[in-house]
C-alpha positions in Angstrom: -25.3 48.4 114.3 -26.5 47.6 110.8 -26.7 44.2 109.3 -25.9 42.8 105.8 -28.8 41.1 104.0 -28.0 38.0 102.1 -29.5 34.7 100.9 -29.2 31.1 102.0 -28.1 28.3 99.6 -31.9 27.7 99.0 -32.6 31.3 98.3 -34.1 32.2 101.6 -33.5 35.7 103.1 -30.7 35.9 105.7 -28.8 38.6 107.7 -25.1 38.6 108.5 -24.2 40.2 111.8 -20.8 40.1 113.6 -19.6 37.2 111.4 -22.7 35.0 112.0 -25.6 34.3 109.6 -29.2 34.2 110.6 -32.2 33.0 108.7 -35.6 34.6 108.7 -38.0 33.3 111.4 -41.1 35.6 111.0 -42.4 39.1 110.3 -43.7 40.7 113.5 -46.9 42.8 113.5 -45.0 45.9 114.7 -42.8 45.9 111.5 -39.8 44.2 112.9 -38.3 40.9 111.7 -37.2 38.0 113.9 -34.2 36.0 112.8 -32.6 32.8 114.3 -29.1 31.4 113.9 -28.7 29.3 110.7 -27.4 26.5 112.9 -30.4 26.4 115.2 -31.0 22.8 114.3 -27.7 21.2 113.5 -25.7 23.0 116.3 -28.7 23.7 118.6 -27.8 27.3 118.6 -30.6 29.5 120.1 -29.1 32.9 119.3 -31.8 35.2 117.9 -32.0 38.7 116.5 -34.8 41.2 115.9 -34.2 43.9 113.2 -36.0 47.0 112.2 -35.1 48.0 108.6 -31.3 47.3 108.6 -30.7 47.8 112.3 -30.5 45.2 115.1 -32.8 46.3 118.0 -32.7 43.1 120.1 -30.4 40.2 120.7 -31.2 37.0 122.6 -28.5 34.5 123.9 -25.5 36.4 122.7 -23.1 33.4 122.8 -23.3 31.0 119.8 -22.6 27.3 120.1 -20.2 27.5 117.2 -17.7 29.8 115.5 -18.6 32.3 112.9 -17.3 32.7 109.3 -18.1 36.0 107.7 -16.3 35.0 104.4 -18.6 32.0 103.9 -21.7 34.0 104.8 -20.7 36.8 102.3 -20.0 34.1 99.7 -23.5 32.7 100.1 -24.8 36.2 99.7 -22.8 36.6 96.5 -24.2 33.3 95.1 -27.7 34.5 95.9 -27.1 37.7 93.9 -25.8 35.6 91.0 -28.9 33.5 91.1 -31.1 36.6 91.2 -29.3 37.9 88.1 -30.1 34.6 86.3 -33.8 35.5 86.4 -32.9 37.8 83.4 -32.9 35.4 80.4 -30.2 37.5 78.7 -27.7 36.8 81.6 -25.3 33.9 81.4 -23.7 32.0 84.3 -20.3 33.5 83.4 -21.6 37.1 83.2 -23.5 36.8 86.4 -20.4 35.5 88.2 -18.3 38.3 86.7 -20.7 41.1 87.6 -20.9 40.0 91.2 -17.3 38.8 91.8 -15.7 42.1 90.7 -16.8 43.8 93.9 -15.8 41.0 96.3 -12.8 40.9 98.7 -10.2 38.2 98.1 -11.2 36.2 101.2 -14.8 36.1 99.9 -13.7 35.0 96.4 -11.8 32.2 98.0 -14.9 31.0 99.9 -17.0 30.8 96.7 -17.6 27.3 95.2 -15.5 26.2 92.3 -16.4 28.0 89.1 -17.6 24.8 87.3 -19.7 23.9 90.3 -21.1 27.4 90.6 -22.0 27.4 86.8 -23.9 24.2 87.1 -25.8 25.6 90.1 -26.7 28.7 88.2 -27.9 26.7 85.2 -30.1 24.6 87.5 -31.6 27.7 89.0 -32.2 29.2 85.5 -34.1 26.0 84.6 -36.3 26.3 87.7 -37.0 30.0 86.9 -37.9 29.2 83.3 -40.2 26.4 84.3 -41.9 28.6 86.9 -42.4 31.4 84.4 -43.9 28.8 82.0 -46.6 27.8 84.6 -44.7 24.7 85.6 -44.4 23.4 82.1 -41.0 22.1 80.9 -39.0 23.8 78.2 -40.1 23.4 74.6 -38.8 20.3 72.8 -35.5 20.6 71.0 -36.0 21.4 67.3 -35.4 18.7 64.7 -34.2 21.0 61.9 -33.2 24.6 61.3 -36.8 25.7 60.3 -38.0 26.2 63.9 -39.6 29.2 65.5 -38.0 30.8 68.5 -40.3 30.8 71.6 -41.4 34.2 72.8 -39.8 33.8 76.2 -36.3 33.7 74.6 -36.8 36.5 72.0 -35.1 39.1 74.2 -31.8 37.3 74.1 -31.7 37.0 70.3 -29.4 39.7 68.8 -29.6 38.3 65.3 -31.4 35.5 63.5 -30.8 35.0 59.8 -34.1 33.1 59.6 -35.2 29.5 58.9 -33.0 27.6 56.4 -30.0 25.2 56.2 -27.5 28.1 56.5 -29.2 29.7 59.6 -27.1 31.7 62.0 -28.3 32.8 65.5 -26.4 35.2 67.7 -27.3 35.3 71.4 -26.3 38.0 73.9 -27.5 41.2 75.6 -26.8 44.9 75.3 -24.9 45.2 78.5 -22.3 42.5 77.5 -22.2 44.0 74.0 -21.1 47.3 75.6 -18.3 45.5 77.4 -17.2 43.8 74.2 -17.3 47.1 72.4 -15.0 48.7 74.9 -12.5 45.8 75.2 -9.1 46.0 73.5 -8.8 42.2 73.3 -11.4 39.6 72.3 -11.1 35.9 73.0 -12.9 33.4 70.8 -13.7 29.8 71.5 -15.6 27.2 69.5 -17.1 23.9 70.6 -18.7 21.1 68.7 -19.8 19.1 71.7 -22.1 21.5 73.7 -24.3 22.6 70.9 -27.9 21.8 69.8 -27.8 18.9 67.3 -29.3 20.9 64.5 -26.3 23.3 64.6 -22.7 22.4 63.9 -20.8 24.7 66.2 -21.3 27.0 69.2 -18.9 29.9 68.7 -18.4 32.3 71.6 -16.6 35.6 71.9 -15.2 36.7 75.3 -13.6 39.9 76.7 -11.4 40.5 79.7 -13.5 41.9 82.5 -10.9 41.7 85.3 -8.0 39.5 86.2 -9.0 35.9 85.5 -12.5 36.8 84.4 -13.3 36.6 80.7 -17.1 36.5 80.4 -18.7 35.4 77.1 -20.4 38.4 75.5 -21.8 36.7 72.4 -22.8 33.1 71.5 -23.1 32.2 67.8 -25.0 29.1 66.7 -23.4 28.2 63.4 -24.5 25.6 60.7 -21.0 24.8 59.6 -17.4 26.1 59.9 -16.8 27.5 56.4 -15.0 30.8 55.9 -18.2 32.2 54.5 -20.2 31.3 57.7 -17.6 33.0 59.9 -17.5 36.1 57.7 -21.3 36.3 57.9 -21.3 36.0 61.7 -18.5 38.6 62.1 -20.3 41.0 59.8 -23.4 40.9 61.9 -21.3 41.3 65.1 -19.7 44.4 63.5 -23.2 45.7 62.6 -24.2 45.3 66.3 -21.2 47.1 67.7 -19.7 49.2 64.9 -17.4 51.1 67.3 -15.6 47.9 68.4 -11.9 47.8 67.5 -10.1 44.9 69.2 -6.4 44.5 68.5 
């Protein structure tokens, strides 16, 4: 019988088999992989598996010392996939959750952490990835004015930058989410003045309906003020990016 590959809460490889989850023990010289029950310490469960590719070829001590929960195991696998997606700097916590969650069964969705908790976890993972990519160095210091240069590692997520100046507008997103926004009939807009870099006045986001209850943000706009002219400038650039869009 084949197994389902997943990830632990710490990002380590796991397999899910008959409703139980196993963590990787070692790679054998013959090409097989040895796994042990995830509760081998806390529950003293000695059940083990040996796999070749995606097939189980050996089982030891078939009886577990605890009950299984496939939904929770599949939820951990889903969280691992969300974290893997966050390695792409253009992906946001909301979009990674939407892309993975759309293919999950209801019982697995119910086993996922709360959305706010999951978003914080994904943001922490992103911070670790960025620091690792930057050779262990922290992120650049926050700019003190609107005349800053954008670091190269963030250039791919910038869809538009009006350039240094007191009326600077920056639009952040990715082509995949732009495509979703272009095909959506309804757009949802939200503006916040609290969660925004101090040199900007407002973070303005545009969302679209992906599925029931999931409205990922497709575009984030960093705005210097909330005048009509500023909004018109931002919307004009969004229309230039996706001229085919026609929300009602």
